[in-house]
PLY file of the C-alpha trace (Angstrom):
ply
format ascii 1.0
element vertex 225
property float x
property float y
property float z
element edge 224
property int vertex1
property int vertex2
end_header
16.94 5.77 -19.02
16.09 8.91 -20.86
14.76 12.31 -19.61
11.30 13.02 -20.88
10.40 16.52 -19.72
6.55 15.83 -20.47
6.68 12.80 -18.00
8.80 14.91 -15.59
6.18 17.55 -15.59
3.25 15.16 -15.05
5.25 13.86 -12.15
5.76 17.41 -10.73
2.26 18.20 -11.40
0.92 14.97 -9.68
3.00 15.88 -6.38
2.11 19.65 -6.32
-1.57 19.46 -7.39
-2.80 16.21 -5.96
-0.49 15.12 -3.20
0.54 18.34 -1.45
-3.15 19.57 -1.17
-3.87 16.26 0.64
-1.89 17.22 3.53
1.20 15.18 2.27
4.04 17.57 3.54
6.93 15.44 4.71
9.67 16.39 2.52
11.34 12.89 2.64
7.97 11.46 1.05
7.60 14.19 -1.38
11.36 13.53 -2.55
10.76 9.93 -2.75
7.75 10.36 -4.95
9.86 12.51 -7.25
12.37 9.79 -7.90
10.39 6.39 -7.79
9.10 6.16 -11.33
5.42 5.35 -10.92
5.00 4.95 -14.50
7.36 1.81 -14.58
4.75 0.12 -12.13
1.56 0.73 -14.15
0.53 -1.74 -16.78
1.56 -0.78 -20.08
-2.19 -0.26 -21.44
-2.52 2.42 -18.65
0.74 4.03 -18.62
-0.81 7.47 -19.66
-2.79 7.40 -16.37
0.37 6.97 -14.32
-0.03 10.43 -12.73
-3.66 10.83 -12.97
-5.94 11.33 -9.76
-7.49 7.87 -10.09
-7.22 4.15 -9.27
-5.64 2.16 -12.10
-6.72 -1.42 -13.07
-4.48 -4.43 -12.64
-5.67 -7.38 -14.79
-6.29 -10.71 -13.02
-7.13 -14.19 -14.47
-10.33 -14.62 -12.46
-11.60 -11.39 -13.33
-11.73 -9.84 -9.90
-11.12 -6.06 -9.71
-7.76 -5.14 -8.55
-6.24 -1.69 -8.90
-3.28 0.49 -7.87
-4.75 2.98 -5.34
-4.63 6.75 -6.46
-1.42 8.63 -6.09
-2.53 10.84 -3.16
-3.82 7.88 -1.11
-0.75 5.98 -1.48
1.40 8.99 -0.44
-0.80 9.92 2.61
-0.51 6.46 3.90
3.13 6.12 3.34
3.43 9.45 5.27
1.22 8.38 8.24
2.99 5.15 8.72
6.24 7.12 9.26
8.49 4.08 8.44
11.99 4.32 9.85
15.20 2.71 8.28
15.62 0.03 10.93
12.14 -1.14 10.52
10.78 -4.41 8.90
7.28 -3.95 6.93
4.53 -6.42 5.81
2.48 -5.24 2.98
-0.87 -6.87 2.35
-1.68 -6.54 -1.42
1.22 -6.03 -3.51
-0.61 -5.03 -6.83
1.96 -3.63 -9.10
4.84 -3.26 -6.34
4.87 0.41 -6.50
4.02 0.78 -2.69
6.46 -1.84 -1.88
9.18 0.22 -3.67
8.13 3.32 -1.88
8.02 1.57 1.56
11.66 -0.23 0.56
13.26 2.92 0.36
12.47 3.89 3.92
12.45 0.64 5.57
15.29 -2.00 6.31
13.11 -5.04 4.69
9.78 -5.14 2.99
7.65 -8.62 2.38
4.58 -8.01 0.28
2.02 -10.63 -0.04
-0.29 -10.90 -3.17
-3.09 -13.47 -3.58
-3.09 -13.44 -7.26
-0.25 -15.27 -9.00
0.16 -12.90 -11.83
0.02 -9.85 -9.87
2.76 -11.41 -7.60
4.76 -11.97 -10.73
4.18 -8.54 -12.16
5.02 -6.92 -8.80
8.34 -8.91 -8.33
9.24 -8.05 -12.00
8.61 -4.48 -11.52
10.59 -4.40 -8.28
13.54 -6.11 -10.02
13.76 -3.70 -13.11
13.66 -0.96 -10.33
16.57 -2.48 -8.66
14.77 -2.56 -5.31
16.54 -5.20 -3.63
15.21 -5.07 0.02
11.58 -6.02 -1.13
10.14 -9.34 -1.77
6.82 -10.52 -2.94
5.20 -13.63 -1.97
2.03 -15.20 -3.76
0.22 -15.85 -0.40
-3.20 -15.06 1.21
-2.53 -11.78 3.10
-5.42 -12.16 5.46
-3.31 -14.25 7.76
-0.28 -12.51 7.27
3.05 -14.13 7.78
3.11 -15.23 11.50
6.34 -17.33 10.73
8.40 -14.09 10.44
6.40 -11.98 12.66
6.75 -9.65 14.61
6.74 -6.59 12.13
7.34 -2.87 13.01
4.63 -1.69 10.31
1.99 -3.62 8.48
0.20 -1.90 5.65
-2.98 -3.16 3.98
-2.90 -1.70 0.48
-6.85 -1.96 -0.16
-9.91 -2.02 2.14
-11.29 -4.45 4.78
-14.24 -4.45 6.84
-12.25 -4.78 9.89
-8.41 -5.54 10.75
-8.08 -9.12 11.81
-6.66 -10.04 15.15
-4.40 -12.46 13.49
-2.47 -9.48 11.82
-2.50 -7.24 14.74
-0.93 -10.13 16.85
2.04 -9.91 14.25
2.98 -6.32 15.43
5.78 -5.62 17.72
4.89 -3.48 20.59
4.94 0.14 19.25
4.28 -1.08 15.72
1.59 0.20 13.55
-1.09 -1.20 11.04
-2.30 1.04 8.43
-5.70 -0.05 6.81
-8.70 1.56 5.15
-11.48 0.18 6.99
-15.40 0.20 6.66
-18.19 -0.33 4.17
-19.19 1.81 1.19
-20.01 4.61 1.07
-17.93 5.54 4.15
-14.53 3.99 4.87
-11.62 5.57 6.92
-8.02 5.07 6.84
-6.64 4.06 10.40
-3.47 3.72 12.18
-3.62 1.22 14.67
-0.52 1.10 17.22
0.39 -1.78 19.63
0.80 0.05 22.97
1.85 -3.13 24.95
1.37 -7.04 24.51
-2.42 -6.82 25.09
-3.47 -3.12 24.10
-3.91 -1.41 20.65
-5.02 2.41 20.19
-6.38 3.44 17.01
-6.31 6.98 15.09
-8.62 8.03 12.30
-6.48 9.55 9.66
-8.72 10.50 6.57
-11.83 9.40 4.72
-11.53 7.76 1.29
-12.74 4.48 -0.50
-10.69 1.74 -1.79
-11.22 -1.86 -3.29
-11.52 -4.78 -1.24
-8.67 -6.91 -0.16
-9.61 -10.65 -1.21
-9.59 -13.27 1.48
-10.74 -11.08 4.49
-14.00 -11.76 6.25
-17.08 -9.66 5.65
-19.59 -8.97 8.52
-22.72 -11.04 8.03
-25.64 -9.04 6.70
-29.17 -9.47 8.23
-32.15 -8.90 5.99
-35.53 -8.34 7.74
0 1
1 2
2 3
3 4
4 5
5 6
6 7
7 8
8 9
9 10
10 11
11 12
12 13
13 14
14 15
15 16
16 17
17 18
18 19
19 20
20 21
21 22
22 23
23 24
24 25
25 26
26 27
27 28
28 29
29 30
30 31
31 32
32 33
33 34
34 35
35 36
36 37
37 38
38 39
39 40
40 41
41 42
42 43
43 44
44 45
45 46
46 47
47 48
48 49
49 50
50 51
51 52
52 53
53 54
54 55
55 56
56 57
57 58
58 59
59 60
60 61
61 62
62 63
63 64
64 65
65 66
66 67
67 68
68 69
69 70
70 71
71 72
72 73
73 74
74 75
75 76
76 77
77 78
78 79
79 80
80 81
81 82
82 83
83 84
84 85
85 86
86 87
87 88
88 89
89 90
90 91
91 92
92 93
93 94
94 95
95 96
96 97
97 98
98 99
99 100
100 101
101 102
102 103
103 104
104 105
105 106
106 107
107 108
108 109
109 110
110 111
111 112
112 113
113 114
114 115
115 116
116 117
117 118
118 119
119 120
120 121
121 122
122 123
123 124
124 125
125 126
126 127
127 128
128 129
129 130
130 131
131 132
132 133
133 134
134 135
135 136
136 137
137 138
138 139
139 140
140 141
141 142
142 143
143 144
144 145
145 146
146 147
147 148
148 149
149 150
150 151
151 152
152 153
153 154
154 155
155 156
156 157
157 158
158 159
159 160
160 161
161 162
162 163
163 164
164 165
165 166
166 167
167 168
168 169
169 170
170 171
171 172
172 173
173 174
174 175
175 176
176 177
177 178
178 179
179 180
180 181
181 182
182 183
183 184
184 185
185 186
186 187
187 188
188 189
189 190
190 191
191 192
192 193
193 194
194 195
195 196
196 197
197 198
198 199
199 200
200 201
201 202
202 203
203 204
204 205
205 206
206 207
207 208
208 209
209 210
210 211
211 212
212 213
213 214
214 215
215 216
216 217
217 218
218 219
219 220
220 221
221 222
222 223
223 224
């Protein structure tokens, strides 16, 4: 794997000019962003955008709009979930596999669910090429989670939802966390929801952002008068 000083400068600039100013200051997270090659998870047509502060389109056969989240949102979510080496993680929305790769370097095990078959293959291929052995991708509807393998320490939704389904919350261990971007345009907020005991949850608002919808999740009924 050759060293390209232009790519390394672009990676450095992404970290210093986009990610640090967004209150991502955990040294372990910053180090990880420096070594996981984001450009290897970007579709070839958009490789030039790998380090740009933007969402990157991911092609699907049904024409739905999928994307990689912007680098600063990915990094902030990674920091706020504070994944530990002994923990198991469920990701909803594999996309390109990049977030799964980041999570896998911090966790014991990552399972990433992707509803689109072509993206599931793309993510799995990217993870294999990056030699990430403790993350797997399953082509499944993430809205129902993975109850047969629950409970999980961390569940991360790599996209936005109107609300976090109770079916996912039920798959958390006590002390486990869900990270999700919740709300309706134009206002969405990233939340961290912690399971405090068998029947109780607490929620912390992390930051305001917007993100494309994850598919398969219920939307609230809209009333027109």
